[in-house]
C-alpha positions in Angstrom: 170.8 7.5 236.3 171.7 4.0 237.5 169.1 2.6 235.2 170.4 4.7 232.3 174.0 3.5 233.0 172.8 -0.1 233.2 170.8 0.2 229.8 173.9 1.8 228.2 176.1 -1.0 229.3 173.9 -3.4 227.4 175.5 -2.3 224.0 174.3 -5.3 222.0 172.1 -3.2 219.5 174.3 -0.2 219.8 177.5 0.7 218.0 179.3 1.4 221.4 178.6 2.4 224.9 179.0 6.1 224.3 176.4 6.0 221.5 174.1 4.0 223.7 174.2 6.5 226.6 173.8 9.5 224.3 170.9 7.9 222.3 169.2 6.7 225.4 169.5 10.0 227.1 168.4 12.0 224.1 165.4 9.8 223.4 164.4 9.5 227.1 164.2 13.4 227.4 162.0 13.6 224.3 159.5 11.0 225.6 159.4 12.3 229.3 156.1 14.2 228.8 154.3 11.3 227.3 156.0 8.4 229.2 156.6 9.8 232.9 157.7 6.5 234.3 161.6 6.5 233.8 162.3 2.9 234.2 159.5 2.0 231.8 160.7 4.6 229.3 164.5 3.4 229.4 163.4 -0.2 229.0 161.1 0.6 226.1 163.7 2.5 224.4 166.3 -0.3 224.7 163.7 -2.7 223.4 162.7 -0.5 220.4 166.4 0.1 219.6 167.3 -3.6 219.7 164.1 -4.8 217.7 164.7 -1.8 215.0 168.2 -2.6 214.6 167.6 -6.3 214.2 165.0 -5.6 211.6 167.4 -3.2 209.9 165.2 -0.2 210.5 166.1 3.2 211.9 165.0 3.2 215.7 164.0 6.8 215.3 161.7 6.0 212.6 160.2 3.2 214.6 159.6 5.5 217.6 158.0 8.1 215.4 155.2 5.7 214.4 154.8 3.9 217.6 151.8 4.8 219.7 151.7 4.5 223.4 148.9 2.2 224.8 147.3 5.2 226.6 146.9 7.1 223.3 145.7 4.1 221.5 142.8 3.7 223.9 141.8 7.4 223.2 142.0 7.0 219.5 140.0 3.7 219.4 136.4 4.5 218.2 133.7 4.4 220.8 130.8 1.8 220.1 128.3 4.5 220.5 130.0 6.8 217.9 127.9 7.1 214.8 129.8 7.0 211.6 127.9 9.5 209.5 129.6 11.1 206.5 130.2 14.7 206.9 130.0 15.5 203.2 127.0 14.0 201.4 127.4 12.8 197.8 125.9 15.1 195.1 124.8 14.2 191.7 127.7 14.6 189.3 126.9 16.9 186.3 128.0 15.4 182.9 127.7 18.7 181.1 
């Protein structure tokens, strides 16, 4: 809670302190399963909000397309994986 209050006090990218606390609490709860480290999650949310606001983007939109580093490593193709098409091309009939 102390970290959340400290983050909410830094309202440079938020409209006001109340909005900061509500947004950080809501987004933190949504990300709790994916990012269990509370301090990391709050700092990430604060940075995402600040950078998204600076770029005039919706912070929720930025969060929706962001991929945590742990997920990125799982999604990266393995060097041993063979890239073979599952559908083989057929001759196209011109009739």
